[in-house]
Each structure stands twice: as C-alpha cells, then as structure tokens.
C-alpha positions as CSV (number, residue, x, y, z in Angstrom):
1,M,76.3,41.0,93.5
2,K,77.9,41.4,89.8
3,T,79.9,44.0,90.4
4,R,81.1,42.4,93.6
5,L,81.7,39.4,91.6
6,L,83.3,41.5,88.7
7,S,85.6,43.7,90.9
8,A,87.0,40.5,92.9
9,L,88.2,38.8,89.3
10,T,89.5,42.2,88.0
11,L,91.7,42.0,91.4
12,V,93.2,38.5,91.0
13,V,93.7,39.7,87.0
14,L,95.5,42.4,88.2
15,L,97.7,40.2,91.1
16,A,97.9,37.7,88.7
17,L,100.1,40.2,86.5
18,V,102.1,41.5,89.5
19,G,103.1,38.7,90.0
20,C,104.4,37.6,86.7
21,T,106.7,40.8,86.6
22,T,110.0,40.9,86.9
23,S,112.5,43.8,88.7
24,P,113.7,46.1,86.5
25,E,116.9,45.8,88.2
26,P,118.8,42.4,89.2
27,T,119.2,42.0,93.0
28,S,123.2,41.9,93.7
29,E,122.8,38.3,94.5
30,A,122.5,37.9,90.8
31,A,126.2,39.6,89.9
32,E,128.7,37.7,90.6
33,L,132.0,39.4,90.8
34,T,135.9,38.6,90.7
35,L,138.3,40.8,91.8
36,K,140.8,42.1,89.8
37,V,143.9,43.9,89.5
38,V,146.1,45.0,86.8
39,V,149.7,45.4,87.0
40,N,151.7,47.0,84.1
41,T,154.0,50.1,83.8
42,D,153.6,53.2,81.5
43,A,155.6,55.0,78.9
44,D,157.6,56.6,81.5
45,G,158.7,53.4,83.4
46,E,156.0,54.0,86.5
47,I,154.8,51.0,87.7
48,V,150.6,51.7,87.2
49,L,148.1,49.1,89.7
50,R,144.7,49.1,88.6
51,F,141.9,47.4,90.9
52,G,138.8,46.2,90.1
53,A,135.5,43.7,89.5
54,H,135.0,41.4,86.8
55,N,131.5,40.7,86.9
56,V,130.9,36.9,85.3
57,G,127.2,36.8,86.4
58,P,124.7,36.8,83.9
59,A,122.9,39.8,85.3
60,D,124.3,43.5,85.8
61,F,125.6,44.2,89.1
62,P,123.6,46.8,90.4
63,G,126.2,48.3,92.9
64,D,127.1,47.7,96.3
65,E,127.2,51.8,98.8
66,D,128.6,49.3,101.6
67,F,131.3,47.8,99.4
68,V,135.0,48.0,101.6
69,G,137.5,46.6,99.4
70,E,141.2,47.7,100.6
71,W,144.4,46.7,98.8
72,K,147.9,46.7,99.9
73,L,151.3,46.4,98.3
74,T,154.1,44.8,100.1
75,D,157.7,44.8,99.2
76,Q,159.9,41.4,99.7
77,A,160.6,42.3,103.1
78,G,157.0,42.6,104.1
79,D,156.6,46.5,104.1
80,L,154.2,48.5,103.6
81,R,154.7,50.4,100.5
82,A,151.4,51.3,99.5
83,S,147.6,51.0,99.8
84,G,144.0,52.3,99.4
85,S,140.8,51.5,99.4
86,L,137.9,51.6,97.9
87,T,134.0,52.6,99.7
88,I,131.4,52.0,96.9
89,M,131.4,49.4,93.7
90,G,129.5,51.2,91.6
91,L,127.7,49.6,88.3
92,V,129.4,46.7,86.6
93,E,127.4,45.3,83.9
94,S,127.5,41.4,82.9
95,G,130.5,40.1,81.1
96,E,132.3,43.7,81.8
97,T,135.2,44.7,84.1
98,T,135.8,48.1,85.5
99,F,138.4,49.2,87.2
100,P,137.8,52.5,89.8
101,V,140.9,52.4,91.6
102,K,144.4,53.4,90.1
103,W,147.7,54.1,91.6
104,E,151.0,54.9,90.0
105,G,154.1,55.2,91.7
106,E,157.7,54.7,91.8
107,L,159.2,51.1,92.4
108,V,162.7,49.5,92.5
109,P,163.8,46.3,91.5
110,G,162.4,43.7,93.2
111,A,159.8,40.7,94.7
112,Y,156.3,42.7,95.3
113,T,152.7,40.8,96.9
114,L,150.1,43.1,96.5
115,T,146.4,42.0,97.6
116,W,143.1,43.2,96.7
117,G,139.8,42.0,98.7
118,A,136.8,42.9,100.3
119,P,134.1,41.5,102.6
120,G,131.6,39.2,101.1
121,Y,133.6,39.5,97.7
122,G,136.7,37.3,98.0
123,L,140.3,38.3,98.0
124,T,143.3,38.3,95.1
125,V,147.1,38.5,95.0
126,V,149.6,39.2,93.0
127,R,152.6,38.4,93.3
128,F,155.4,40.0,90.8
129,T,158.6,41.9,90.1
130,V,159.9,44.4,89.0
131,V,163.3,44.3,86.9
132,E,165.4,46.8,84.9
133,H,166.7,46.1,81.6
134,N,168.9,48.8,80.2
135,G,167.5,51.5,82.5
136,R,163.9,51.0,82.4
137,L,161.8,49.2,84.5
138,S,159.3,46.9,83.5
139,I,157.0,43.8,85.1
140,G,158.2,40.4,85.3
141,E,156.9,37.5,86.7
142,Q,153.5,37.6,87.7
143,M,151.0,34.9,89.7
144,T,147.6,35.6,90.6
145,H,145.6,33.5,93.1
146,T,142.1,34.4,93.7
147,F,140.2,33.0,97.2
148,D,136.6,33.2,98.0
149,D,136.8,34.6,101.3
150,Y,138.8,37.6,102.4
151,E,141.2,37.0,105.2
152,P,144.5,38.8,103.9
153,E,145.9,38.3,107.8
154,A,145.3,34.3,107.5
155,L,146.7,33.3,104.9
156,P,150.1,31.4,105.2
157,D,152.7,32.0,102.5
158,D,152.4,28.6,101.2
159,Q,149.0,29.2,99.8
160,L,150.8,31.9,97.5
161,S,153.3,29.9,96.5
162,G,153.4,28.5,92.7
C-alpha cells in the first residue's frame, strides 16, 4: 500500500514539474514579423533591392518552411520589370532584421512600385524614383506603406498615395 501511494505521489510531482517547464523553442505565434524592403544603389550605380523581415515580437521566430513570399517591381506604366519569390523564411531573432533576398539591376530614371508580401505576413509597398545626377543614378523619393493583409491585386492606387 505504501509503495502504491509513494508511486502515485511521485507521478503527481513529476507531472507537475513537466507542466511547469517551458518549450525550448518559441512558437511562431509568439513572434511578430514585419516585412521589410531596402532600396538603394551600389558603388557602380546599379539599383539594389533587399527583401526581408523584422521581428518586432518578444520571442525568436523559428522560421517557416511554408512561407510563400513574392516580390514584384513595376514601372510607372505598370509594366513588370522584375519579380521573385522566397519559399522558406529562416530564423529571425527577436529585435533583428534579416534580408534573405537581394536583387541588383539597372533601371532607367523614372517612378517605380515595389511590392513584397506573403499570405499570413502582410504586404509592404514601396514607391520610389530613380534619378540621374551628373551621370550617376540614385534613389530619389521613397514612400513605404505596410498592410496587414496580403492582397496586392486588391489595393487601389489611392491607398498608396501619400
């Protein structure tokens, strides 16, 4: 009888201890990612676009193997100039920013719209201009807008104007 009582008591204590421990890896729900875009030029005057995410949450984002991020660059006429995708988002530590995708290329002076989004993570839209000064290209005006929903085709132009 004492052995059974001692075994039952030991089991209750072990279950209580297991219930009090925390998971070694935080869940993706604990992390909050904001999609980020950086637009600039390099030393050769080529346009450089970087696509990534910033973790504003209190816990590390462990990654998402089902991430489906897409980016598109269009000119002022709406013609597609470049596009790409990211199918896995890796670890993003709390408070950190990572840019796993980079595009470099030549653009003529003019106005451009860049979209970067993923279902479940939102959408970032950057409108920018490429200008020429003394034979060198640089980035002119930039306006960035972020949206909680990922529906790039459903955004009217007035939501993107300044």
